[in-house]
C-alpha positions, 0 to 999 in steps of 0.5 A, a space after each residue: 938354398 943348399 948353402 943355407 941348409 949347410 950353414 944351419 945344419 952345421 950350427 945345429 950339429 955344433 949346438 947338439 955337441 955343445 949340449 952333450 959337452 955341457 950335460 957330460 961335464 955336469 954328469 961327471 961332476 966337472 962343473 960341481 968341482 969348479 963350483 959352477 951350478 950348471 948340470 942340465 938334464 938331457 931332455 928335449 926341453 934342454 936340447 931343442 932351443 940350444 940346437 935351434 939357436 946353434 943352427 941360427 948361429 951357423 950363419 957366422 960360418 960365412 965369415 971368410 977367415 981361417 977356412 982351412 984351420 978348423 980348430 982356430 976358425 971354430 974357436 974364433 967363431 965361438 966368441 960370438 955366442 959366448 959373448 951373447 951368453 955371458 952379457 945378454 942371456 945370463 944377466 937379462 934372460 936368466 937373471 944370473 948376473 953379468 957373465 953368469 957369476 951367480 952360478 959360480 966364479 968359473 962360469 965364464 971359463 966353462 962357457 968358453 969351453 962349451 961354446 968352443 965345442 959348438 964352434 969347432 963342431 960347426 966349423 968341421 960340419 960346414 967344412 965337410 958339407 961344402 967340401 972344396 966348393 967355394 964357401 960363399 952363400 950364393 955359390 
């Protein structure tokens, strides 16, 4: 159970970090400069689902590669949520077209950056949570 807690909390931490980066880019105008219509308010309605889904995505931290290279590990693991966002959430759930292109032509680039924050943050948190112990779910 401790391993599952570490996975979820790492993913949730990454989700919170993702929320902060998306919100901050909106506040300082990076998204607008790039022509992307993403500028969420920092509210519980914005934060809650992303933190919870970040926690659920934490399960992919079980994949056993690049465990000592957190930056690379985080970037690679972030590709899962990125692909889901671009090819399922934007077109099917949000109605913003494939890859969210209705929000702006550079939306996919920003989604990669935002989800990289999730992946790197989650990989770091998980690494710090389990220390030098074996990183398998049943250890």
